[in-house]
C-alpha positions as CSV (number, residue, x, y, z in Angstrom):
1,M,18.6,-84.9,-42.7
2,L,20.3,-88.7,-42.0
3,S,22.0,-87.0,-38.8
4,A,18.1,-86.7,-37.4
5,L,18.0,-90.3,-37.9
6,F,20.4,-90.7,-34.8
7,T,19.6,-89.1,-31.6
8,S,22.7,-87.2,-29.4
9,K,22.8,-86.3,-25.9
10,K,23.0,-83.2,-24.9
11,I,26.5,-82.0,-23.0
12,N,25.7,-79.3,-19.8
13,G,22.6,-77.9,-21.9
14,D,25.2,-76.5,-24.5
15,G,23.1,-78.1,-27.3
16,P,24.1,-81.3,-29.0
17,Q,26.5,-83.7,-28.9
18,T,27.5,-84.1,-32.6
19,A,30.8,-86.4,-32.0
20,N,29.1,-89.9,-31.3
21,L,26.9,-89.2,-34.2
22,P,28.0,-91.4,-37.5
23,Y,29.2,-89.8,-39.8
24,L,26.6,-90.7,-42.9
25,R,27.4,-89.2,-46.7
26,Q,26.1,-88.9,-50.0
27,P,22.0,-89.3,-49.4
28,S,19.9,-90.4,-52.2
29,L,16.8,-90.6,-51.7
30,A,14.0,-93.3,-53.5
31,P,11.6,-92.0,-55.7
32,D,8.6,-93.1,-53.7
33,G,10.3,-91.1,-50.9
34,S,10.3,-94.4,-48.5
35,Q,13.6,-95.1,-48.2
36,I,17.0,-93.5,-47.9
37,A,20.7,-94.9,-49.0
38,F,23.7,-93.7,-47.6
39,C,27.6,-94.4,-47.3
40,Y,29.3,-95.2,-44.1
41,A,32.5,-96.6,-43.0
42,G,32.9,-97.8,-47.0
43,D,29.5,-99.2,-47.3
44,V,26.4,-98.7,-48.6
45,W,22.8,-98.5,-46.4
46,V,19.7,-98.2,-46.4
47,V,17.2,-96.8,-44.2
48,P,13.5,-96.4,-44.2
49,A,13.4,-92.7,-44.6
50,A,10.7,-92.5,-41.7
51,G,13.6,-92.9,-39.3
52,G,14.3,-96.8,-37.8
53,Q,16.8,-99.6,-38.3
54,A,19.6,-99.4,-41.4
55,T,20.4,-102.3,-43.2
56,R,24.1,-102.7,-45.4
57,I,23.9,-103.3,-48.7
58,T,27.3,-103.9,-49.5
59,S,30.1,-105.2,-47.4
60,H,33.1,-105.2,-48.8
61,A,37.1,-104.5,-47.6
62,S,36.7,-101.6,-50.6
63,Y,35.0,-98.4,-50.4
64,D,31.7,-97.8,-51.9
65,S,30.0,-94.6,-52.5
66,H,27.4,-93.0,-54.1
67,P,24.2,-94.5,-54.2
68,I,21.5,-93.6,-56.8
69,F,18.3,-95.6,-56.2
70,S,16.3,-97.1,-60.0
71,P,13.4,-95.3,-61.1
72,A,11.2,-98.4,-59.8
73,G,13.5,-98.4,-56.3
74,T,14.1,-102.0,-56.5
75,Q,17.9,-101.6,-57.5
76,L,20.9,-99.1,-56.5
77,A,23.9,-98.1,-59.1
78,F,26.6,-97.3,-56.8
79,A,30.9,-96.5,-57.5
80,S,33.1,-99.1,-55.9
81,Q,36.7,-99.4,-55.6
82,R,36.9,-102.9,-55.4
83,T,38.2,-103.4,-58.5
84,G,40.7,-100.4,-58.9
85,G,39.8,-96.7,-59.6
86,G,36.1,-96.8,-58.6
87,N,33.4,-98.7,-61.4
88,I,30.1,-98.6,-61.5
89,Y,28.0,-101.5,-59.8
90,V,24.3,-102.2,-59.8
91,T,22.5,-104.2,-57.4
92,T,19.1,-105.7,-56.9
93,L,17.3,-104.6,-53.3
94,Q,14.8,-107.7,-52.7
95,S,17.7,-110.4,-53.3
96,N,20.9,-111.2,-51.7
97,S,22.8,-111.5,-55.0
98,P,26.0,-110.1,-55.4
99,P,26.5,-106.7,-57.5
100,R,27.3,-106.7,-61.2
101,R,29.9,-104.7,-62.0
102,L,29.0,-102.4,-65.5
103,T,31.9,-100.2,-65.9
104,Y,35.9,-101.2,-66.4
105,H,37.8,-98.1,-66.4
106,S,41.0,-97.4,-64.4
107,E,39.5,-93.7,-62.9
108,S,37.0,-92.9,-60.6
109,I,32.9,-93.4,-61.9
110,P,30.5,-92.7,-59.9
111,P,26.8,-92.9,-61.1
112,S,24.9,-89.9,-61.4
113,C,21.3,-91.1,-62.4
114,W,19.2,-93.2,-64.1
115,S,17.2,-93.0,-67.6
116,P,13.6,-92.5,-66.6
117,E,12.8,-95.9,-67.6
118,G,15.9,-97.7,-65.9
119,Q,17.9,-99.1,-68.5
120,W,20.2,-96.3,-68.6
121,I,23.0,-95.1,-66.0
122,Y,24.4,-91.8,-66.9
123,F,27.6,-91.0,-65.5
124,T,31.2,-88.1,-66.0
125,S,34.7,-89.6,-67.2
126,N,37.4,-89.2,-69.0
127,H,36.7,-92.9,-70.5
128,D,37.9,-91.9,-73.4
129,G,40.6,-89.1,-73.2
130,L,37.6,-86.5,-73.2
131,C,37.8,-84.4,-70.2
132,N,34.7,-85.7,-68.0
133,A,32.6,-86.1,-70.9
134,S,29.2,-87.5,-70.2
135,Y,28.4,-90.9,-71.0
136,K,25.3,-93.7,-70.2
137,I,26.2,-97.3,-69.8
138,H,22.9,-100.5,-70.4
139,V,21.7,-101.8,-66.6
140,D,23.0,-105.1,-68.2
141,G,26.4,-104.1,-69.2
142,G,28.2,-103.3,-72.4
143,T,30.7,-100.4,-74.0
144,P,29.7,-96.8,-72.6
145,I,28.1,-94.6,-74.6
146,R,29.4,-91.0,-75.1
147,V,26.5,-88.7,-74.8
148,A,28.3,-85.0,-75.0
149,G,31.9,-84.1,-74.3
150,D,34.3,-81.6,-75.7
151,P,37.9,-81.5,-75.0
152,M,37.4,-78.1,-73.0
153,E,34.7,-78.6,-71.1
154,S,34.3,-80.7,-68.0
155,H,30.1,-82.1,-67.1
156,Y,29.2,-82.9,-63.7
157,Y,25.9,-83.4,-62.2
158,L,23.8,-84.9,-64.9
159,A,20.0,-85.4,-64.0
160,I,18.2,-86.4,-66.8
């Protein structure tokens, strides 16, 4: 879907040339459908869903990934390796303030989804030693709260 936002050239009538298209990953559609957040070159970008100029949201030497819009569409949660394993950060789209770190763990913790009212971010992790249990953390930070988990099961792709 995102590659359709970029134009490509035909080579000898053999179809579209994809070698020059950027490798866009992990798209996230804004709740109102107006924007798409995605990862490119280790940073998070946002582009109008109808196409147009993409805006870089994060710019850091470490890898940022897994952007997810808040229910109001005013914030993005994302994972970043800027402090090690891959913790969850939140940034506001209407200001230039730096992203806020929410989790403090040595393992990769990409965000899965937001609560409908936008107060909690859900993720899976072995944060307390369980195999990929489900957690939530408040958007203002704090201690992650285990929602569900079993040592014999792994949770993935949470949807609230």
